[in-house]
C-alpha positions as CSV (number, residue, x, y, z in Angstrom):
1,X,11.4,24.7,-12.8
2,X,13.3,22.7,-10.2
3,X,12.7,18.9,-10.3
4,X,12.0,16.8,-7.2
5,X,15.5,15.4,-7.5
6,X,17.0,18.9,-7.6
7,X,15.1,19.9,-4.5
8,X,16.0,16.7,-2.7
9,X,19.7,17.2,-3.3
10,X,19.7,20.6,-1.5
11,X,18.5,19.0,1.7
12,X,20.8,19.4,4.7
13,X,20.5,15.9,6.2
14,X,20.6,15.5,9.9
15,X,22.8,12.7,11.2
16,X,20.5,9.7,11.3
17,X,21.4,8.9,14.9
18,X,20.0,12.3,15.9
19,X,16.7,11.5,14.1
20,X,16.5,8.2,15.9
21,X,17.3,9.9,19.3
22,X,14.4,12.3,18.8
23,X,12.2,9.3,18.4
24,X,13.5,7.7,21.6
25,X,15.0,4.7,19.8
26,X,17.7,3.1,22.0
27,X,21.2,3.6,20.5
28,X,21.9,-0.2,20.3
29,X,18.8,-0.6,18.1
30,X,20.1,1.7,15.4
31,X,22.0,-0.1,12.6
32,X,23.6,2.4,10.2
33,X,23.2,1.6,6.5
34,X,25.0,4.5,4.7
35,X,24.4,8.2,4.5
36,X,21.1,9.2,6.0
37,X,19.9,5.6,6.4
38,X,19.5,3.1,9.2
39,X,17.7,-0.1,10.1
40,X,15.9,-0.1,13.4
41,X,16.1,-3.4,15.3
42,X,12.8,-4.7,16.6
43,X,14.4,-4.8,20.1
44,X,13.6,-1.0,20.1
45,X,9.9,-1.8,20.6
46,X,10.5,-3.2,24.1
47,X,12.8,-0.4,25.0
48,X,10.5,2.6,24.1
49,X,7.6,2.3,26.4
50,X,3.9,2.0,25.6
51,X,2.1,3.5,22.5
52,X,1.6,7.3,23.0
53,X,1.0,8.9,19.6
54,X,-2.3,9.7,17.9
55,X,-2.6,7.3,14.9
56,X,-3.4,9.2,11.6
57,X,-4.3,7.5,8.4
58,X,-4.0,9.3,5.1
59,X,-6.3,8.0,2.4
60,X,-8.0,9.5,-0.7
61,X,-11.0,9.6,-3.0
62,X,-10.9,7.4,-6.1
63,X,-7.9,8.6,-7.9
64,X,-7.0,9.7,-11.4
65,X,-4.3,7.6,-13.2
66,X,-1.9,10.5,-12.2
67,X,-2.3,10.0,-8.5
68,X,-3.6,12.6,-6.0
69,X,-0.5,13.2,-3.9
70,X,-1.2,11.1,-0.8
71,X,2.4,10.6,-0.1
72,X,3.2,14.2,-0.6
73,X,0.4,15.2,1.8
74,X,1.6,12.7,4.4
75,X,5.1,14.0,4.3
76,X,3.9,17.6,4.3
77,X,1.6,16.9,7.2
78,X,4.4,15.5,9.3
79,X,6.5,18.6,8.5
80,X,3.6,20.9,9.3
81,X,3.3,19.4,12.8
82,X,6.9,20.4,13.4
83,X,6.0,24.0,13.0
84,X,3.3,23.5,15.6
85,X,6.0,22.2,18.0
86,X,4.5,18.7,17.7
87,X,6.5,15.6,17.1
88,X,5.2,13.6,14.2
89,X,6.6,10.4,12.7
90,X,5.9,9.0,9.2
91,X,5.4,5.3,8.4
92,X,5.3,4.8,4.6
93,X,5.7,2.0,2.1
94,X,8.9,1.6,0.1
95,X,8.5,2.3,-3.7
96,X,8.6,-0.6,-6.1
97,X,11.1,-0.4,-8.9
98,X,8.4,-1.4,-11.4
99,X,6.4,1.8,-11.1
100,X,9.6,3.9,-10.6
101,X,10.9,2.8,-14.0
102,X,7.4,2.6,-15.5
103,X,4.7,5.3,-15.7
104,X,4.2,6.5,-12.2
105,X,7.8,7.3,-11.2
106,X,9.1,7.3,-7.6
107,X,7.1,7.6,-4.4
108,X,9.2,9.7,-2.1
109,X,6.7,12.5,-2.0
110,X,7.3,15.6,-4.2
111,X,8.5,19.2,-4.3
112,X,9.1,20.5,-0.8
113,X,7.6,17.5,0.9
114,X,9.9,14.6,0.3
115,X,11.6,11.7,2.1
116,X,15.4,11.9,1.6
117,X,17.8,10.7,0.4
118,X,15.4,10.5,-2.6
119,X,17.6,8.3,-4.8
120,X,18.0,5.7,-2.0
121,X,14.3,5.8,-1.2
122,X,13.3,5.0,-4.8
123,X,16.3,2.7,-5.8
124,X,16.9,-0.4,-3.7
125,X,17.0,1.3,-0.3
126,X,18.5,-1.3,2.1
127,X,17.7,-4.3,-0.2
128,X,14.4,-5.4,1.5
129,X,12.7,-5.9,-1.9
130,X,15.5,-8.0,-3.1
131,X,15.4,-10.2,0.0
132,X,11.7,-10.8,-0.6
133,X,12.4,-11.6,-4.2
134,X,15.1,-14.1,-3.4
135,X,13.2,-15.8,-0.5
136,X,10.1,-16.1,-2.8
137,X,12.1,-17.6,-5.7
138,X,14.0,-20.0,-3.4
139,X,10.7,-21.5,-2.3
140,X,9.7,-21.8,-5.9
141,X,13.0,-23.6,-6.6
142,X,12.3,-26.0,-3.6
143,X,8.9,-26.8,-4.9
144,X,10.1,-27.7,-8.4
145,X,13.0,-29.6,-6.9
146,X,10.6,-31.6,-4.7
147,X,8.5,-32.5,-7.7
148,X,11.7,-33.6,-9.6
149,X,13.1,-35.6,-6.7
150,X,10.3,-38.2,-6.6
151,X,7.5,-35.9,-5.3
152,X,6.9,-37.6,-2.0
153,X,4.1,-35.2,-1.1
154,X,2.2,-36.0,-4.3
155,X,2.1,-32.4,-5.4
156,X,-0.3,-32.0,-8.3
157,X,1.8,-30.1,-10.9
158,X,-1.5,-28.6,-12.3
159,X,-2.3,-27.2,-8.9
160,X,0.9,-25.5,-7.8
161,X,-0.1,-21.9,-6.9
162,X,3.3,-20.5,-6.0
163,X,4.8,-18.3,-8.7
164,X,8.2,-16.6,-9.1
165,X,8.6,-12.8,-8.7
166,X,10.8,-9.9,-9.8
167,X,10.6,-6.2,-9.0
168,X,10.4,-5.1,-12.7
169,X,7.4,-4.5,-15.0
170,X,7.7,-7.3,-17.6
171,X,4.6,-8.5,-19.3
172,X,6.5,-11.2,-21.2
173,X,6.9,-13.2,-18.0
174,X,3.3,-13.2,-16.8
175,X,2.8,-16.8,-18.1
176,X,5.6,-19.2,-18.8
177,X,6.5,-22.9,-18.9
178,X,9.3,-24.1,-16.5
179,X,11.2,-27.3,-16.7
180,X,11.8,-27.3,-20.5
181,X,14.9,-29.1,-21.8
182,X,16.3,-32.5,-20.9
183,X,15.1,-34.8,-18.2
184,X,17.7,-33.3,-15.9
185,X,16.1,-29.8,-16.2
186,X,13.0,-30.5,-14.1
187,X,9.4,-31.4,-14.8
188,X,7.6,-29.1,-17.3
189,X,4.6,-27.2,-16.0
190,X,2.9,-23.9,-16.5
191,X,3.8,-21.1,-14.1
192,X,4.6,-17.4,-14.3
193,X,6.0,-14.3,-12.6
194,X,4.4,-11.6,-10.5
195,X,5.9,-8.3,-9.5
196,X,7.5,-8.5,-6.1
197,X,5.2,-5.9,-4.6
198,X,2.2,-8.1,-5.4
199,X,3.7,-11.2,-3.8
200,X,2.4,-13.0,-0.7
201,X,5.9,-12.6,1.0
202,X,5.6,-8.8,0.7
203,X,2.2,-9.0,2.4
204,X,3.5,-11.3,5.0
205,X,6.5,-9.0,5.8
206,X,4.1,-6.1,6.2
207,X,1.7,-7.9,8.6
208,X,4.2,-9.8,10.8
209,X,4.3,-8.5,14.3
210,X,7.6,-10.1,15.3
211,X,10.3,-12.4,14.1
212,X,8.5,-15.4,15.6
213,X,5.2,-14.3,13.9
214,X,7.1,-14.0,10.6
215,X,8.4,-17.5,10.9
216,X,5.0,-18.9,11.7
217,X,3.3,-17.1,8.8
218,X,6.0,-18.4,6.4
219,X,5.2,-21.9,7.4
220,X,1.5,-21.4,6.8
221,X,1.9,-20.4,3.2
222,X,0.0,-22.7,0.9
223,X,2.0,-23.5,-2.2
224,X,-0.4,-25.8,-3.9
225,X,-2.4,-29.0,-3.5
226,X,-1.8,-32.7,-3.6
227,X,-3.6,-35.3,-5.7
228,X,-6.3,-35.4,-3.0
229,X,-6.8,-31.6,-3.2
230,X,-5.3,-31.2,0.3
231,X,-3.3,-28.0,0.8
232,X,0.5,-28.2,0.9
233,X,2.4,-25.6,2.9
234,X,5.9,-24.1,2.8
235,X,6.5,-26.0,6.1
236,X,5.7,-29.2,4.3
237,X,8.2,-28.4,1.6
238,X,10.7,-27.5,4.4
239,X,11.3,-24.1,2.9
240,X,9.9,-21.8,5.7
241,X,13.0,-21.8,7.8
242,X,15.4,-20.8,5.0
243,X,12.9,-18.0,4.0
244,X,12.9,-16.7,7.5
245,X,16.7,-16.5,7.4
246,X,16.6,-14.5,4.2
247,X,13.9,-12.2,5.6
248,X,15.3,-11.7,9.1
249,X,17.1,-8.4,8.4
250,X,14.4,-7.2,6.0
251,X,11.9,-7.3,8.9
252,X,13.7,-4.4,10.6
253,X,12.2,-1.1,9.4
254,X,14.3,1.5,7.6
255,X,14.7,5.0,9.1
256,X,15.0,8.0,6.9
257,X,13.9,11.7,7.2
258,X,11.9,14.3,5.4
259,X,13.4,17.4,3.8
260,X,12.9,19.2,7.2
261,X,14.3,16.4,9.3
262,X,11.1,14.7,10.5
263,X,11.6,10.9,11.1
264,X,10.3,8.6,8.4
265,X,10.0,4.9,8.8
266,X,10.0,3.3,5.3
267,X,9.1,-0.4,5.2
268,X,7.5,-3.0,2.9
269,X,5.6,-2.1,-0.3
270,X,2.5,-4.3,-1.0
271,X,0.3,-3.1,-3.8
272,X,-3.2,-2.1,-2.7
273,X,-5.3,-3.4,-5.6
274,X,-4.0,-7.0,-5.2
275,X,-2.6,-7.0,-1.6
276,X,-3.2,-5.1,1.5
277,X,-1.5,-1.9,0.4
278,X,0.0,-0.7,3.7
279,X,3.4,-0.2,5.3
280,X,4.5,-2.6,8.0
281,X,3.0,-3.2,11.4
282,X,6.4,-3.3,13.0
283,X,7.2,0.2,11.7
284,X,4.0,1.4,13.2
285,X,4.8,-0.3,16.5
286,X,8.0,1.7,16.6
287,X,6.4,5.0,15.3
288,X,3.5,5.0,17.7
289,X,6.0,5.0,20.6
290,X,8.0,7.8,19.1
291,X,6.1,11.0,19.1
292,X,2.8,12.9,19.4
293,X,1.5,11.7,16.0
294,X,2.1,8.7,13.8
295,X,1.1,9.4,10.2
296,X,0.7,6.5,7.8
297,X,-0.7,6.1,4.3
298,X,-2.9,3.4,2.7
299,X,-2.8,2.8,-1.1
300,X,-5.3,4.3,-3.5
301,X,-8.8,5.4,-2.3
302,X,-10.5,4.5,1.0
303,X,-12.5,1.7,-0.7
304,X,-9.2,-0.1,-1.4
305,X,-6.2,0.7,0.9
306,X,-8.1,2.2,3.8
307,X,-10.7,-0.6,4.1
308,X,-7.7,-3.1,4.2
309,X,-5.9,-0.9,6.7
310,X,-8.9,-1.1,9.0
311,X,-10.0,-4.7,8.5
312,X,-6.6,-6.5,7.9
313,X,-3.8,-4.4,9.2
314,X,-5.5,-3.0,12.4
315,X,-7.0,-6.5,13.0
316,X,-3.5,-7.9,13.1
317,X,-1.8,-5.1,15.0
318,X,-4.5,-4.3,17.5
319,X,-3.9,-0.5,16.9
320,X,-6.8,1.9,16.6
321,X,-6.7,4.9,14.2
322,X,-7.8,8.3,15.5
323,X,-8.3,10.3,12.3
324,X,-8.5,9.6,8.6
325,X,-7.3,12.4,6.3
326,X,-9.1,12.0,2.9
327,X,-7.0,13.6,0.2
328,X,-9.3,15.2,-2.4
329,X,-8.2,17.0,-5.5
330,X,-10.1,19.1,-8.1
331,X,-9.0,16.8,-10.9
332,X,-10.1,13.6,-9.1
333,X,-13.6,15.0,-8.4
334,X,-13.9,16.4,-11.9
335,X,-13.0,12.9,-13.3
336,X,-15.6,11.3,-11.0
337,X,-18.2,13.6,-12.6
338,X,-18.0,11.3,-15.5
339,X,-17.4,14.2,-17.9
340,X,-13.7,13.6,-18.7
341,X,-11.2,11.0,-19.6
342,X,-7.7,10.9,-18.1
343,X,-5.1,8.5,-19.5
344,X,-2.0,7.1,-17.8
345,X,1.2,8.9,-19.0
346,X,-0.9,11.7,-20.7
347,X,-1.4,15.3,-19.5
348,X,-4.9,16.4,-18.2
349,X,-7.2,17.2,-21.1
350,X,-7.3,21.0,-21.7
351,X,-11.1,21.2,-20.9
352,X,-10.5,19.7,-17.5
353,X,-8.3,22.6,-16.3
354,X,-10.8,25.3,-17.2
355,X,-12.3,26.9,-14.0
356,X,-15.5,25.0,-13.3
357,X,-16.6,24.5,-9.6
358,X,-19.8,22.9,-11.1
359,X,-17.7,20.0,-12.5
360,X,-16.2,19.6,-9.0
361,X,-19.6,19.5,-7.5
362,X,-20.7,16.9,-10.1
363,X,-18.2,14.5,-8.6
364,X,-19.2,15.3,-5.0
365,X,-20.9,11.9,-4.4
366,X,-17.6,10.2,-4.6
367,X,-16.1,12.2,-1.8
368,X,-19.3,11.8,0.3
369,X,-19.1,8.0,0.1
370,X,-15.5,8.1,1.2
371,X,-16.4,10.2,4.2
372,X,-19.2,7.8,5.0
373,X,-16.7,4.9,4.9
374,X,-14.6,6.5,7.5
375,X,-17.6,7.0,9.8
376,X,-18.6,3.4,9.1
377,X,-15.4,2.3,10.8
378,X,-15.8,4.9,13.7
379,X,-12.9,7.0,12.5
380,X,-13.1,10.8,12.4
381,X,-12.6,12.1,8.8
382,X,-10.8,15.2,7.7
383,X,-10.7,16.4,4.1
384,X,-7.4,17.7,2.7
385,X,-7.8,19.6,-0.5
386,X,-4.4,19.0,-2.2
387,X,-3.8,21.9,-4.5
388,X,-2.3,21.7,-8.0
389,X,-1.2,24.7,-10.2
390,X,-4.1,24.1,-12.6
391,X,-6.7,24.5,-9.8
392,X,-8.8,27.6,-9.2
393,X,-9.8,29.0,-5.7
394,X,-13.5,28.6,-6.6
395,X,-12.9,24.9,-7.1
396,X,-11.1,24.5,-3.8
397,X,-14.1,26.3,-2.2
398,X,-16.4,23.8,-3.8
399,X,-14.6,20.9,-2.2
400,X,-14.8,22.7,1.1
401,X,-18.5,23.2,0.7
402,X,-18.9,19.4,0.2
403,X,-17.0,18.8,3.4
404,X,-19.0,21.3,5.3
405,X,-22.3,19.8,4.1
406,X,-21.1,16.5,5.5
407,X,-20.1,18.1,8.8
408,X,-16.4,17.4,8.2
409,X,-13.5,19.7,9.0
410,X,-11.3,20.5,6.0
411,X,-8.2,22.5,5.0
412,X,-6.3,23.4,1.8
413,X,-3.0,21.6,1.6
414,X,0.0,22.9,-0.3
415,X,2.8,20.4,0.5
416,X,4.4,20.4,-2.9
417,X,5.0,24.1,-3.4
418,X,5.3,25.3,0.3
419,X,6.4,22.3,2.4
420,X,5.7,22.6,6.1
421,X,4.3,26.2,5.8
422,X,1.7,25.0,3.3
423,X,0.5,22.3,5.7
424,X,0.0,24.1,9.0
425,X,-3.7,24.7,8.4
426,X,-4.2,20.9,7.8
427,X,-2.1,20.0,10.8
428,X,-4.2,22.3,13.1
429,X,-7.4,20.7,11.8
430,X,-6.0,17.1,12.3
431,X,-4.8,18.0,15.8
432,X,-8.3,19.2,16.8
433,X,-9.9,16.1,15.3
434,X,-7.6,13.8,17.2
435,X,-8.6,15.1,20.6
436,X,-11.4,12.6,21.0
437,X,-10.9,9.0,21.9
438,X,-10.9,6.6,18.9
439,X,-14.2,5.0,18.2
440,X,-12.7,2.6,15.7
441,X,-14.5,-0.6,14.9
442,X,-14.0,-3.4,12.5
443,X,-16.5,-4.0,9.7
444,X,-17.0,-7.7,10.5
445,X,-16.0,-10.3,13.1
446,X,-13.8,-13.2,12.4
447,X,-16.4,-15.9,13.0
448,X,-18.9,-15.1,10.2
449,X,-18.8,-17.0,6.8
450,X,-16.4,-15.7,4.1
451,X,-19.4,-14.9,1.9
452,X,-20.9,-12.7,4.5
453,X,-17.6,-10.8,4.9
454,X,-17.3,-10.3,1.2
455,X,-20.9,-9.1,1.0
456,X,-20.5,-6.6,3.8
457,X,-17.5,-5.0,2.0
458,X,-19.4,-5.0,-1.3
459,X,-22.7,-3.5,0.1
460,X,-21.6,-1.3,2.9
461,X,-18.2,0.1,1.6
462,X,-18.7,-0.1,-2.2
463,X,-22.4,0.5,-2.4
464,X,-23.2,-2.6,-4.4
465,X,-26.6,-4.3,-4.4
466,X,-25.0,-7.7,-3.8
467,X,-22.4,-10.1,-4.9
468,X,-22.5,-12.7,-7.7
469,X,-20.1,-15.6,-7.5
470,X,-18.8,-17.7,-10.4
471,X,-19.1,-21.4,-9.8
472,X,-15.3,-21.6,-9.4
473,X,-15.3,-18.9,-6.7
474,X,-18.1,-20.7,-4.9
475,X,-16.2,-24.0,-4.9
476,X,-13.1,-22.2,-3.6
477,X,-14.9,-20.5,-0.8
478,X,-16.4,-23.9,0.3
479,X,-13.0,-25.5,0.1
480,X,-11.2,-22.9,2.2
481,X,-13.8,-23.0,4.9
482,X,-13.7,-26.8,5.0
483,X,-9.9,-26.6,5.5
484,X,-10.2,-24.2,8.4
485,X,-9.6,-20.9,6.8
486,X,-13.1,-19.4,7.2
487,X,-11.9,-17.1,10.1
488,X,-9.6,-15.1,7.9
489,X,-10.4,-11.5,6.8
490,X,-11.0,-10.5,3.2
491,X,-8.6,-8.7,0.9
492,X,-10.5,-7.6,-2.1
493,X,-8.7,-7.4,-5.5
494,X,-10.4,-4.8,-7.7
495,X,-9.8,-1.7,-9.6
496,X,-8.7,1.4,-7.7
497,X,-10.5,3.8,-10.1
498,X,-14.0,3.0,-9.0
499,X,-16.0,1.9,-6.0
500,X,-17.1,-1.0,-8.2
501,X,-15.2,-3.6,-10.2
502,X,-15.6,-1.5,-13.4
503,X,-13.2,1.5,-13.7
504,X,-15.8,3.2,-16.0
505,X,-18.3,3.4,-13.1
506,X,-17.3,6.6,-11.6
507,X,-18.7,8.8,-8.8
508,X,-20.7,6.7,-6.3
509,X,-22.4,4.1,-8.5
510,X,-25.5,2.3,-7.4
511,X,-27.7,-0.4,-8.9
512,X,-24.8,-2.8,-9.7
513,X,-23.6,-6.2,-8.5
514,X,-20.0,-7.1,-7.6
515,X,-18.8,-10.2,-9.6
516,X,-16.4,-12.5,-7.9
517,X,-14.8,-14.8,-10.5
518,X,-12.1,-16.4,-8.4
519,X,-11.0,-16.5,-4.8
520,X,-7.4,-17.2,-3.8
521,X,-6.0,-18.3,-0.4
522,X,-3.2,-16.1,1.0
523,X,-2.7,-18.2,4.2
524,X,0.7,-16.8,5.2
525,X,-0.4,-13.2,5.1
526,X,-3.6,-14.4,6.7
527,X,-6.4,-13.4,4.4
528,X,-8.6,-14.6,1.5
529,X,-8.4,-12.8,-1.8
530,X,-11.5,-12.5,-3.9
531,X,-10.9,-11.3,-7.5
532,X,-13.5,-8.8,-8.8
533,X,-12.8,-8.0,-12.4
534,X,-9.4,-8.4,-14.1
535,X,-6.4,-7.8,-11.9
536,X,-2.9,-8.1,-13.2
537,X,-0.1,-9.1,-10.8
538,X,2.7,-8.2,-13.3
539,X,2.4,-4.8,-14.9
540,X,3.8,-4.0,-18.3
541,X,5.7,-1.0,-19.6
542,X,4.2,1.8,-21.6
543,X,5.4,3.3,-24.9
544,X,7.5,5.8,-23.0
545,X,8.4,4.4,-19.6
546,X,10.3,6.4,-17.1
547,X,13.3,4.1,-17.7
548,X,13.9,5.9,-20.9
549,X,14.8,9.1,-19.1
550,X,16.8,7.8,-16.2
551,X,20.6,7.9,-16.6
552,X,23.9,8.8,-15.0
553,X,25.9,11.9,-15.9
554,X,29.6,12.3,-16.4
555,X,30.1,12.9,-12.7
556,X,28.2,9.7,-11.7
557,X,25.1,11.5,-10.5
558,X,21.7,10.1,-11.3
559,X,19.5,12.1,-13.6
560,X,15.9,11.8,-14.8
561,X,14.5,10.2,-11.6
562,X,11.2,11.5,-10.6
């Protein structure tokens, strides 16, 4: 069986300037970065006219640990539109090296629906992640240097919230002590490392609407508190300007293409369970001026990435989505029946691949709630049944029956095995659904209390009975509002495997309360982050990480990348 890498290497890449020309990007805004790669300058936005594309979001039901193929469906859908003589542009996140070398592998799509060059997509690309890492760690160095050099801002070393980052899974660095050694080596204090994709700077880069907006957001980052419990910003530390210099080039989106030559803007990579989980606003600003359809993807299920897409990203961009494609799989709905256990890095249990439309129907409530969440935001839902080799036609029909019962159009998607041809049916359904004007609406206004925003998400999106706050979380919310941050939107940090905080509560759970144990301020990105349950900002490696299989052969070619 051919691997994704084998298929990707057979691609006949179009010259990247031709891809850019098809999009209407001015020649002087295309900055070549090697074979099949380019940066697009933000000057392109002013030279491309007003937005004209229909805005299509790809989201999903609550996933299995194996993933449900949202990226593959997104890529395939863009390719499918090409067979309908429609111009579609992709806007996707860049993969993080942590998952690429960990359990999940790369995120360039799969099979005959991939973004290419596949190696560059998954390994470094144009260095944006490294720029974020360096800028983040430079600010950390400036903070510790300020404390060492007389600490004129009276920073409380016990209340420094800024941590260092790296784009590798390394559990040993989650909690560390810095400043050990002699008196010349700094002031000892507890700190730690997060993965770059979970950093505030990655979230900032994704939400900035211009270079000026990026610079302003960087200055607003709160790095900790002084002895009077007043917030101290990156501007106070005099680190925002240098960070802007390091991130200036990284703010320009990367242009690539699919296996069939469809344009793909690949930019930023914030995680969805701890950050906003969406590609950049500036990429969308270019893509929505470039064709008939702009297709973007939000991380994990609609309760996580899509809710944040609507209420954080669209709030900042002002763009209104027209259609939400909900990727549903047989295995995800069977898992949400509560009858099976799927473990990361392990194959599906044998009893789960036995033909059983009844088990699919037992997980139907999960899909129904995701459909309801799209309608809650005024966005037309479409169900994409992403087929896998272990599926059975009766099981696909069961998902179709659920969609029909909800009055939602649906289609079977076969992006992995058939590429564009396997996506024409879905492209036709999406095209029909996008004919109406968008009725998009935000879940909550800016001017209500933070607690009310949290509770609307918990009760209306998750289906909780209410929210329970630890004393620490209550104090933090009061503190943020007293310092003028009450207008910010909410970015919930919770498990992706359930509507609730508990990954064991599958389906569409009811009769439960959302616990909020802590609330963090992410002022540069412009949101407040309640933590529901235990969320880890630095993943660890498993027993058999993908890194064990990745190598270079005698000809210098990469092998084992997936």
